[in-house]
C-alpha positions as CSV (number, residue, x, y, z in Angstrom):
1,M,196.8,46.5,164.6
2,H,198.3,49.3,166.7
3,F,199.2,51.2,163.5
4,T,195.6,51.1,162.3
5,S,194.2,52.5,165.6
6,N,196.5,55.5,165.5
7,R,195.4,56.4,161.9
8,T,191.7,56.3,162.9
9,S,192.3,58.6,165.8
10,L,194.1,61.0,163.5
11,R,191.3,61.1,161.1
12,I,188.7,61.8,163.7
13,R,190.9,64.7,165.0
14,N,191.1,66.3,161.5
15,I,187.4,66.0,161.0
16,A,186.7,67.7,164.3
17,I,189.1,70.5,163.4
18,A,187.4,71.0,160.0
19,I,184.0,71.2,161.6
20,L,185.3,73.6,164.1
21,L,186.7,75.8,161.4
22,I,183.5,75.7,159.4
23,C,181.4,76.7,162.4
24,A,183.9,79.4,163.1
25,A,183.6,80.7,159.5
26,A,179.8,80.4,159.6
27,A,179.7,82.4,162.8
28,C,182.0,85.0,161.3
29,Y,179.9,85.2,158.1
30,K,176.7,85.5,160.1
31,L,178.2,88.2,162.1
32,Y,179.1,89.9,158.8
33,L,175.6,89.4,157.4
34,T,174.0,90.7,160.6
35,D,176.2,93.7,160.5
36,R,175.4,94.2,156.8
37,K,171.7,93.7,157.3
38,M,171.8,96.3,160.0
39,D,173.4,98.7,157.7
40,L,171.0,98.0,154.9
41,V,168.0,98.3,157.2
42,N,169.2,101.7,158.3
43,E,169.9,102.7,154.7
44,A,166.5,101.5,153.5
45,D,164.7,103.2,156.4
46,E,166.6,106.4,155.7
47,L,165.6,106.2,152.0
48,Y,162.0,105.6,153.0
49,K,162.0,108.6,155.2
50,Q,163.5,110.7,152.3
51,N,160.6,109.5,150.0
52,E,163.1,107.6,147.8
53,W,160.3,105.0,147.3
54,I,161.9,103.0,144.5
55,R,165.3,102.5,146.1
56,A,163.7,101.9,149.5
57,E,161.4,99.3,148.0
58,E,164.3,97.6,146.3
59,L,166.4,97.5,149.5
60,F,163.5,96.3,151.7
61,T,162.7,93.6,149.1
62,K,166.4,92.5,149.3
63,L,166.3,92.5,153.1
64,D,163.2,90.5,153.0
65,G,165.1,87.8,151.2
66,M,167.7,87.7,153.9
67,W,165.5,85.4,156.0
68,A,168.4,83.8,157.9
69,I,169.1,87.0,159.8
70,E,166.1,87.9,161.8
71,Y,166.9,91.6,162.4
72,K,164.0,94.0,162.4
73,K,161.9,91.6,160.5
74,D,158.7,93.4,161.4
75,L,160.0,96.7,160.2
76,I,161.0,95.2,156.9
77,R,157.6,93.7,156.3
78,Q,155.7,96.8,157.4
79,S,157.8,98.9,155.1
80,L,157.2,96.6,152.2
81,A,153.5,96.7,152.9
82,A,153.6,100.5,152.7
83,L,155.6,100.3,149.5
84,Q,153.2,97.8,147.9
85,P,152.0,100.4,145.2
86,V,155.6,100.8,144.1
87,T,156.0,97.1,143.9
88,E,152.8,96.8,141.8
89,M,153.8,99.6,139.5
90,K,157.2,98.0,138.9
91,S,155.4,94.8,138.1
92,R,152.9,96.3,135.7
93,L,155.6,98.3,133.8
94,A,157.8,95.3,133.6
95,S,154.9,93.3,132.2
96,L,154.1,96.0,129.6
97,H,157.8,96.2,128.6
98,R,158.0,92.4,128.1
99,R,154.7,92.4,126.1
100,A,155.8,95.3,123.9
101,E,159.1,93.6,123.1
102,E,157.2,90.3,122.3
103,A,154.6,92.2,120.1
104,A,157.3,94.0,118.2
105,G,159.3,90.8,117.7
106,N,156.2,89.1,116.3
107,D,155.2,92.1,114.2
108,N,151.8,92.1,116.0
109,S,150.7,95.7,115.6
110,A,147.4,95.1,117.4
111,A,149.1,93.7,120.5
112,L,151.6,96.5,120.4
113,V,149.0,99.2,120.2
114,E,147.0,97.4,123.0
115,T,150.1,97.5,125.1
116,Y,150.6,101.2,124.4
117,N,147.0,102.0,125.3
118,E,147.4,100.2,128.6
119,Y,150.6,102.1,129.2
120,A,148.8,105.4,128.4
121,K,145.9,104.4,130.7
122,L,148.4,103.7,133.5
123,A,150.1,107.0,132.9
124,A,146.7,108.8,133.1
125,E,145.9,107.1,136.3
126,V,149.1,107.9,138.2
127,G,149.1,111.4,136.8
128,K,146.4,112.3,139.2
129,E,148.7,111.5,142.2
130,P,152.0,113.4,142.4
131,E,153.7,110.8,144.6
132,K,152.8,108.0,142.2
133,L,153.7,110.1,139.2
134,A,157.2,110.6,140.4
135,V,157.6,106.9,140.9
136,F,156.1,106.2,137.5
137,Q,158.4,108.6,135.7
138,E,161.5,107.3,137.4
139,L,160.6,103.7,136.6
140,T,159.7,104.4,133.0
141,G,162.9,106.4,132.7
142,R,164.9,103.4,133.9
143,L,163.1,101.0,131.4
144,N,162.7,103.4,128.5
145,T,159.2,102.0,128.2
146,E,157.5,105.0,126.6
147,I,160.3,105.7,124.2
148,E,160.5,102.1,123.0
149,L,156.7,101.8,122.7
150,K,156.4,105.0,120.6
151,S,159.3,103.9,118.4
152,A,157.8,100.5,117.8
153,I,154.4,101.9,117.0
154,D,155.9,104.5,114.6
155,Q,157.7,101.8,112.8
156,V,154.4,99.8,112.6
157,K,152.5,102.8,111.2
158,E,155.1,103.4,108.5
159,R,155.1,99.7,107.6
160,L,151.3,99.5,107.4
161,M,151.0,102.5,105.2
162,A,153.8,101.2,103.0
163,Q,152.0,97.8,102.8
164,M,148.7,99.4,101.8
165,T,150.4,101.4,99.0
166,N,152.2,98.2,97.8
167,D,148.9,96.3,97.8
168,I,147.2,99.0,95.7
169,N,150.1,99.0,93.2
170,K,150.1,95.2,92.9
171,N,146.3,94.9,93.1
172,N,146.6,92.4,95.8
173,F,144.1,92.6,98.6
174,G,143.3,90.3,101.5
175,Q,141.2,90.9,104.5
176,D,140.8,94.4,106.0
177,Q,143.2,93.5,108.9
178,V,145.8,96.0,107.6
179,V,143.1,98.7,107.6
180,E,142.0,97.9,111.1
181,S,145.7,97.8,112.3
182,L,146.2,101.3,110.9
183,L,143.0,102.6,112.5
184,L,144.1,101.1,115.8
185,I,147.1,103.4,116.0
186,P,146.4,106.3,118.4
187,D,145.8,109.8,117.0
188,S,148.8,111.1,118.9
189,F,151.2,109.3,116.6
190,F,150.0,111.4,113.7
191,G,150.4,114.8,115.3
192,K,147.8,117.3,116.3
193,S,144.1,116.6,116.7
194,G,142.6,115.7,113.3
195,A,146.0,115.0,111.7
196,K,145.4,111.3,111.6
197,Q,142.3,111.7,109.3
198,K,144.3,114.0,107.0
199,A,147.2,111.6,107.0
200,I,145.5,108.4,106.1
201,N,142.0,109.2,104.7
202,E,143.2,109.4,101.1
203,L,145.2,106.2,101.5
204,L,142.2,104.4,103.0
205,Q,139.9,105.6,100.2
206,N,142.4,104.5,97.5
207,Y,142.9,101.2,99.2
208,D,139.1,100.5,99.6
209,T,138.3,101.6,96.1
210,A,141.0,99.5,94.6
211,A,140.0,96.5,96.6
212,L,136.3,96.9,95.7
213,Q,137.1,97.3,92.0
214,A,139.2,94.1,92.1
215,Q,136.3,92.3,93.7
216,A,133.8,93.7,91.2
217,K,135.4,91.8,88.4
218,K,134.3,88.5,90.0
219,S,131.3,89.4,92.3
220,G,127.8,90.7,91.8
221,I,126.2,93.7,93.4
222,Q,124.9,91.6,96.3
223,E,128.4,90.5,97.3
224,L,129.8,94.0,96.8
225,G,127.1,95.3,99.0
226,E,128.1,92.8,101.7
227,A,131.7,93.8,101.4
228,V,130.9,97.5,101.7
229,N,128.8,96.8,104.7
230,A,131.6,94.9,106.4
231,K,134.0,97.8,105.8
232,L,131.5,100.3,107.1
233,Q,131.0,98.2,110.3
234,L,134.8,98.2,110.7
235,Y,135.0,102.0,110.3
236,K,132.0,102.4,112.6
237,K,133.9,100.4,115.3
238,Y,136.5,103.1,115.3
239,K,134.0,106.0,114.7
240,W,135.6,106.7,111.3
241,Q,133.6,108.4,108.5
242,A,134.1,106.5,105.2
243,S,131.6,108.0,102.9
244,W,133.6,107.0,99.8
245,L,132.3,103.4,100.3
246,T,128.6,104.2,99.7
247,S,129.5,106.7,97.0
248,W,131.5,104.0,95.1
249,L,128.8,101.4,95.5
250,D,126.1,103.9,94.4
251,A,128.1,104.7,91.2
252,H,128.8,101.0,90.6
253,A,125.1,100.1,91.0
254,L,124.1,102.9,88.6
255,Q,126.5,101.5,86.0
256,A,125.2,98.0,86.5
257,L,121.6,99.2,86.1
258,Q,122.2,101.2,83.0
259,K,123.0,98.2,80.9
260,P,119.6,96.4,81.1
261,G,117.8,99.7,81.5
262,Q,119.0,101.1,78.3
263,A,118.5,97.8,76.5
264,G,114.9,97.6,77.7
265,E,115.6,94.3,79.5
266,I,112.8,94.8,82.0
267,Q,113.0,91.6,83.9
268,N,116.8,91.7,84.3
269,F,116.6,95.4,85.3
270,I,113.9,94.7,87.9
271,G,115.9,91.8,89.4
272,L,118.9,94.0,89.8
273,A,116.8,97.0,91.0
274,K,115.1,95.0,93.7
275,T,118.5,93.9,95.0
276,V,119.8,97.5,95.0
277,Q,116.7,98.8,96.8
278,A,117.1,96.2,99.5
279,M,120.6,97.5,100.2
280,K,119.3,100.5,102.1
281,D,122.2,100.5,104.5
282,V,124.9,100.8,101.9
283,I,123.2,102.5,98.9
284,P,121.6,105.8,99.8
285,A,118.0,106.4,98.9
286,S,118.9,109.8,97.6
287,G,121.7,108.4,95.5
288,K,122.0,108.2,91.7
289,A,121.2,104.4,91.5
290,Q,117.9,104.8,93.3
291,S,117.0,107.8,91.3
292,Y,117.7,105.9,88.0
293,I,115.5,103.0,89.1
294,K,112.6,105.3,89.7
295,K,113.1,107.2,86.5
296,T,113.4,104.0,84.4
297,I,110.4,102.2,86.0
298,D,108.2,105.3,85.7
299,G,109.3,105.5,82.0
300,W,108.2,102.0,81.3
301,F,104.8,102.5,83.0
302,K,104.3,105.6,80.9
303,S,105.3,103.7,77.8
304,A,102.7,101.0,78.7
305,E,100.0,103.8,79.1
306,Q,100.9,105.2,75.7
307,S,100.7,101.8,74.1
308,V,97.1,101.5,75.5
309,K,96.2,104.9,74.1
310,A,97.7,103.9,70.7
311,N,95.7,100.7,70.8
312,K,98.9,98.6,71.1
313,F,97.3,96.6,73.7
314,S,99.4,93.5,73.3
315,D,102.6,95.5,74.0
316,A,101.0,97.2,77.0
317,V,99.8,93.9,78.6
318,A,103.2,92.3,78.0
319,M,104.9,95.2,79.6
320,Y,102.5,95.2,82.6
321,E,103.2,91.5,83.1
322,K,106.9,92.1,83.2
323,L,106.6,95.1,85.5
324,N,104.5,93.0,87.9
325,D,107.8,91.6,89.2
326,Y,108.5,95.1,90.5
327,R,105.1,95.9,91.9
328,D,101.5,94.7,91.6
329,T,100.2,95.7,88.2
330,S,97.0,93.7,88.2
331,K,94.9,96.9,88.2
332,E,96.8,98.4,85.2
333,K,96.8,95.1,83.3
334,A,93.0,94.6,84.0
335,E,92.3,98.2,82.7
336,A,94.4,97.5,79.6
337,E,92.6,94.2,79.0
338,R,89.2,96.0,79.5
339,K,90.1,98.7,76.9
340,W,91.5,96.0,74.6
341,A,88.3,94.0,74.8
342,I,86.2,97.1,74.1
343,A,88.3,98.2,71.2
344,Q,89.0,94.8,69.8
345,P,86.4,92.3,71.3
346,N,87.9,89.5,69.3
347,H,90.8,89.6,71.8
348,I,88.5,87.9,74.3
349,L,88.3,84.9,72.1
350,E,92.0,84.9,71.3
351,A,92.8,85.0,75.0
352,K,90.3,82.4,76.1
353,F,90.3,80.1,73.1
354,P,93.9,80.1,71.9
355,G,94.7,78.1,68.9
356,R,91.1,77.6,67.8
357,K,90.3,78.0,64.1
358,V,87.5,80.6,64.0
359,D,85.0,81.9,61.4
360,M,82.1,84.2,61.3
361,L,83.5,86.5,63.9
362,Y,80.9,88.8,65.5
363,T,81.7,91.6,68.0
364,D,79.6,93.9,70.1
365,A,79.9,96.2,73.1
366,Q,78.0,97.9,75.9
367,K,74.9,95.8,75.7
368,A,72.8,93.9,78.2
369,G,75.2,94.8,81.0
370,L,78.2,93.5,79.2
371,T,81.2,95.7,78.4
372,A,82.4,93.8,75.4
373,I,81.2,90.8,73.5
374,A,82.7,88.5,70.9
375,A,81.4,85.3,69.2
376,A,82.5,83.1,66.4
377,V,82.2,79.6,65.0
378,A,85.2,77.5,66.0
379,D,86.4,74.4,64.2
380,G,83.3,74.4,62.1
381,N,80.9,73.0,64.7
382,T,81.1,75.0,67.9
383,L,79.8,78.4,68.8
384,I,82.2,80.1,71.1
385,F,81.3,83.2,73.1
386,G,83.2,85.6,75.3
387,A,82.1,88.6,77.2
388,M,83.8,91.1,79.6
389,L,81.8,92.2,82.6
390,P,81.9,95.8,83.9
391,N,84.4,94.8,86.6
392,G,86.8,93.5,83.9
393,T,86.1,89.8,84.5
394,L,86.0,87.6,81.4
395,Q,83.4,85.0,80.9
396,T,83.2,82.4,78.1
397,A,80.8,79.8,76.9
398,E,80.4,77.2,74.1
399,A,77.5,75.6,72.3
400,G,77.6,72.8,69.9
401,L,76.4,73.2,66.3
402,D,75.4,70.6,63.7
403,R,78.1,70.2,61.1
404,S,75.4,70.2,58.5
405,D,74.4,73.7,59.5
406,K,76.2,76.2,57.4
407,V,76.3,79.3,59.5
408,K,75.5,82.4,57.5
409,S,75.7,85.0,60.2
410,L,75.9,85.7,63.9
411,K,74.0,88.6,65.3
412,S,72.6,90.0,68.5
413,Y,69.0,91.2,68.8
414,D,67.5,93.6,71.3
415,G,64.2,93.0,73.0
416,I,64.2,89.2,72.8
417,S,65.2,88.3,76.3
418,V,62.5,88.9,79.0
419,N,65.3,89.0,81.5
420,G,67.3,91.7,79.8
421,K,70.1,89.3,79.0
422,Y,72.3,89.2,75.9
423,V,70.8,87.1,73.0
424,L,73.0,85.8,70.2
425,V,71.3,84.4,67.1
426,A,73.0,82.0,64.7
427,Q,71.4,82.1,61.2
428,T,72.2,78.9,59.3
429,A,71.1,77.3,56.1
430,S,67.6,75.8,55.8
431,G,66.2,73.3,53.3
432,T,62.6,74.5,53.5
433,R,62.8,78.2,54.5
434,E,65.1,81.0,54.0
435,S,67.1,80.3,57.2
436,R,67.2,78.4,60.4
437,Y,67.4,80.7,63.4
438,I,69.1,79.4,66.6
439,G,68.9,81.8,69.5
440,Y,71.0,81.6,72.7
441,E,70.6,83.7,75.9
442,F,73.8,84.3,77.8
443,R,72.8,83.6,81.3
444,D,74.6,82.3,84.4
445,G,77.8,82.1,82.4
446,A,76.4,79.8,79.8
447,L,74.7,80.0,76.4
448,Q,71.2,78.8,77.2
449,P,69.1,77.7,74.2
450,L,66.2,80.2,73.6
451,F,64.7,79.1,70.3
452,D,65.4,77.1,67.2
453,F,63.1,77.2,64.1
454,E,63.2,77.5,60.4
455,A,61.4,80.4,58.9
456,N,61.7,83.4,56.5
457,G,62.4,85.8,59.3
458,F,61.1,87.0,62.6
459,A,60.4,90.3,64.4
460,M,59.7,91.1,68.1
461,E,56.4,92.5,69.1
462,R,57.7,92.8,72.6
463,P,60.0,90.8,74.9
464,G,58.4,87.5,75.2
465,L,56.3,87.8,72.1
466,M,57.9,87.0,68.7
467,L,56.3,87.2,65.3
468,V,57.7,84.5,63.0
469,Q,57.4,84.7,59.2
470,S,56.4,81.5,57.5
471,P,57.5,79.0,60.2
472,A,58.5,75.6,58.6
473,D,55.7,73.6,60.2
474,K,53.0,76.1,59.0
475,A,51.8,77.1,55.6
476,D,54.1,79.2,53.5
477,G,53.3,82.9,54.0
478,E,51.6,82.3,57.4
479,Q,52.7,84.4,60.3
480,A,52.7,83.0,63.8
481,Y,53.3,84.2,67.3
482,Y,55.9,82.5,69.5
483,E,55.9,83.0,73.2
484,I,58.1,82.1,76.2
485,V,57.2,78.7,77.7
486,N,59.6,77.2,80.2
487,G,62.4,79.5,79.2
488,K,62.1,79.0,75.5
489,Y,60.2,80.5,72.6
490,T,57.4,78.1,71.5
491,Y,54.7,78.3,68.9
492,S,51.6,80.0,70.4
493,R,49.1,80.9,67.6
494,P,48.8,82.2,64.1
495,K,48.7,86.0,63.6
496,S,45.3,87.4,62.5
497,D,44.8,89.9,59.7
498,Y,42.4,92.1,61.7
499,V,42.3,94.2,64.8
500,D,39.9,93.3,67.6
501,I,38.1,96.5,68.7
502,V,35.2,97.8,70.7
503,L,32.4,98.8,68.4
504,D,32.3,102.4,69.7
505,D,35.8,102.8,68.3
506,L,34.9,101.8,64.8
507,L,35.2,105.2,63.2
508,N,38.9,105.3,64.4
509,Y,39.7,102.5,61.9
510,P,38.7,103.7,58.5
511,K,39.3,101.2,55.7
512,K,41.1,98.8,58.2
513,K,40.0,95.3,58.8
514,V,38.6,94.9,62.3
515,R,36.5,92.5,64.3
516,F,34.0,93.4,66.9
517,T,30.9,92.1,68.6
518,G,27.6,93.8,67.7
519,K,23.8,93.3,67.7
520,I,21.9,92.9,64.4
521,V,18.4,94.3,64.6
522,S,17.0,93.8,61.1
523,V,17.9,91.8,58.0
524,N,17.1,92.2,54.3
525,G,19.0,89.7,52.1
526,Q,22.7,90.5,52.0
527,T,22.2,93.7,53.9
528,A,21.5,94.1,57.7
529,I,21.1,96.9,60.2
530,A,23.0,96.8,63.5
531,E,23.0,99.1,66.4
532,F,25.8,101.7,66.6
533,K,26.0,104.0,69.5
534,D,22.6,105.9,69.6
535,S,21.9,105.1,66.0
536,Y,22.6,102.3,63.5
537,M,25.1,101.1,61.0
538,M,24.7,99.2,57.7
539,L,26.2,95.7,57.2
540,K,26.9,94.3,53.7
541,G,28.1,91.0,52.6
542,S,27.2,87.5,51.3
543,F,26.5,86.1,54.7
544,P,23.3,84.6,56.3
545,F,22.7,87.6,58.6
546,A,20.4,86.9,61.5
547,V,18.9,89.1,64.2
548,G,20.9,88.9,67.4
549,A,24.4,89.3,68.8
550,A,27.2,88.4,66.4
551,Q,30.9,88.6,66.0
552,I,31.5,90.6,62.8
553,T,34.7,91.0,60.8
554,G,35.2,93.4,57.9
555,T,36.0,97.0,56.9
556,W,34.3,100.3,57.4
557,T,34.1,101.8,53.9
558,G,32.1,105.1,54.4
559,Y,28.5,106.3,54.8
560,E,25.2,105.4,53.0
561,S,21.8,107.0,53.1
562,M,18.7,105.1,54.4
563,Q,15.0,106.3,54.7
564,M,13.3,105.7,58.0
565,D,10.0,107.2,59.2
566,G,10.2,109.8,56.5
567,Q,13.7,110.8,57.4
568,T,17.0,110.2,55.6
569,L,19.7,108.8,57.8
570,Q,23.5,108.7,56.9
571,L,24.7,105.4,58.3
572,P,28.2,104.0,58.5
573,S,28.5,101.3,55.8
574,F,30.5,98.2,56.9
575,Q,31.7,95.6,54.3
576,V,31.5,92.2,56.2
577,S,34.1,89.6,55.5
578,G,33.4,87.3,58.4
579,L,30.3,86.6,60.5
580,E,29.7,84.3,63.5
581,S,26.9,84.3,65.9
582,R,28.0,85.2,69.4
583,E,27.1,81.8,70.7
584,A,29.1,80.0,68.1
585,A,32.1,82.2,68.6
586,G,31.9,81.6,72.4
587,T,31.6,77.9,71.9
588,R,34.7,77.8,69.6
589,E,36.8,79.8,72.0
590,T,35.7,77.5,74.9
591,Q,36.8,74.4,72.8
592,G,40.3,75.8,72.4
593,G,40.1,77.8,69.3
594,A,42.2,80.8,68.6
595,K,41.3,83.6,71.0
596,A,42.0,87.2,70.4
597,D,44.5,89.0,72.6
598,G,41.6,91.4,73.6
599,A,39.7,94.2,71.8
600,T,42.3,96.9,71.1
601,K,41.2,100.4,71.5
602,A,42.5,103.3,69.4
603,D,44.8,104.4,72.2
604,G,46.4,101.0,72.3
605,T,44.8,99.7,75.4
606,T,42.7,96.5,75.6
607,K,39.2,95.9,76.8
608,G,38.0,92.5,77.6
609,D,39.3,89.2,76.1
610,G,37.7,89.5,72.6
611,S,34.1,89.0,73.8
612,A,33.6,92.6,74.9
613,K,30.1,93.8,74.1
614,T,29.5,97.0,72.2
615,D,27.6,99.9,73.5
616,G,24.8,98.9,71.0
617,A,24.6,95.4,72.4
618,A,24.5,96.7,75.9
619,K,21.4,98.7,75.0
620,A,19.5,95.8,73.4
621,T,16.5,96.5,75.7
622,E,16.3,100.0,74.3
623,T,15.8,98.9,70.7
624,P,13.1,100.9,69.0
625,K,9.9,99.1,68.7
626,R,10.0,99.5,64.9
627,S,13.2,98.2,63.4
628,P,14.5,100.1,60.4
629,Q,14.4,98.2,57.1
630,P,17.5,98.5,55.1
631,S,16.7,100.0,51.7
632,P,19.8,101.4,50.2
633,S,19.1,104.5,48.2
634,G,22.3,104.7,46.4
635,T,23.2,108.0,48.0
636,P,27.0,108.4,47.8
637,A,28.8,107.7,51.1
638,R,29.9,110.6,53.2
639,S,33.5,111.2,54.4
640,P,34.4,108.8,57.2
641,A,35.6,111.9,59.1
642,H,31.9,112.8,59.8
643,S,29.8,111.1,62.4
644,P,26.3,109.8,61.4
645,V,23.6,112.5,61.8
646,R,19.9,112.7,61.2
647,S,18.9,114.9,58.2
């Protein structure tokens, strides 16, 4: 028990001695550090005063870490605050150095150039302040930052140029990253101002051209244009002129255009041409491709015009239809169609009635306000009609025909329409007359029926009045007038074989059958005397002449002599072929009999409605008290050219 107590006491004594020794050593070390810190503070302060900024900053930074010795702590911190720019510059340069080593190790040329550019920017900034410049130069000298950066970039430049040459030789191209990396390298790495362009322009041109040629084997002009545009944007980013790109694309586009252009493949050419013309940013308007497009298109338009002049209308229209994909050719096509219709009106039917079997083709032009007209019998039972209006519009119409009607001809006649419209007449076979005539008036875009009769022919007296020869429902040889009723020609009346006149105009119709109203003043068997102007005329014929007004038909044949009151008179002799009393004639007309169109004068005008009185009739109250008695003397008739005179 006593032995154990002694051992414990000894152990406590040893521990106390050890603690004492440690404390003594610590005290000695602290004394050493204090002395050392005092020396370093003095040294750093002296360096600071001598403008040895970098070494002073390093010492003050070290002293700031000796926190256990609180000797001139405020001085240290104040000095470090004053030396803060040096600290920051050291930090920036150290960071740039690390980034440069990392970029070089990873073969990242873009990061390497970016680091160099930051370094150059920093150098430019400190270059304006001599104190900072000295610090910068000393620090970079220690780190070899500039030398290592330039060396690394030189190596990258050589590697990039070698890679581009190798890609050209192997015809192996990826993205344009290698080009951009080369463009990133500062001009100073190539020598004097402008040396970079001379050093790499040829390489860039060869590289781009080879890359585009490789792509052209599998891409169209649109994709190539996009590729060129992407390259141009890249060069623009670095303010680099790369005119070879647009020159190459222009030449390639020209070559692509020449194939369909020379082969006359209009639609293929136009499709490609429109694509090229839309690429204004990459294919110059003054280039060869654009010029070739204009020349080729103009040539095709000229060819179409020449086809029209040569009456090759089908070729011209087909060409205009194809060229319409390039620009609107509706006007040119319409003009070609118009000239085609005029030169070959049957084209209207071919265009509007395709596939129809036609016969009896009839064409016409420039009539009734229509530029061109064509008509035909289609499929044996349909009349088809086509017309071009002055504005080039085509109008068509159809009309049914009886299959039993064998069409002999189609023809247009002037003067039939009272509206000035175009009239087409189909002449078909007839069982009772020479032909059946079916007339149509082209009005309101349709063939409107105008007449339909069987006869031996017809002629127009005037628009609205038609003279028909031997209409089927009348006696053979009879002529009849047809007039417009409700828009159609309808039978009106038979044609008379005489002319209604006023008696005073008789001498203007020698040996022509006429009808007039006169007054008979004396009768002697088959001879009668009637008033004529201020004298008389002689009537002859097997008719029951009676004194009074009468409607007389016949022919003036000449003059005959007659004795009256011891004088010999030369009177007009009139051979009567028809005689009616005025009352009977008036009654018949009132009951609906045929009425004359009106007494026609020699000058072609009319007077009255066929009941006009003669001058002799008008002077009935002036009749001589003694009526002359007809007593033909047999004296030869005088020339009708002489008026009756008293001898």
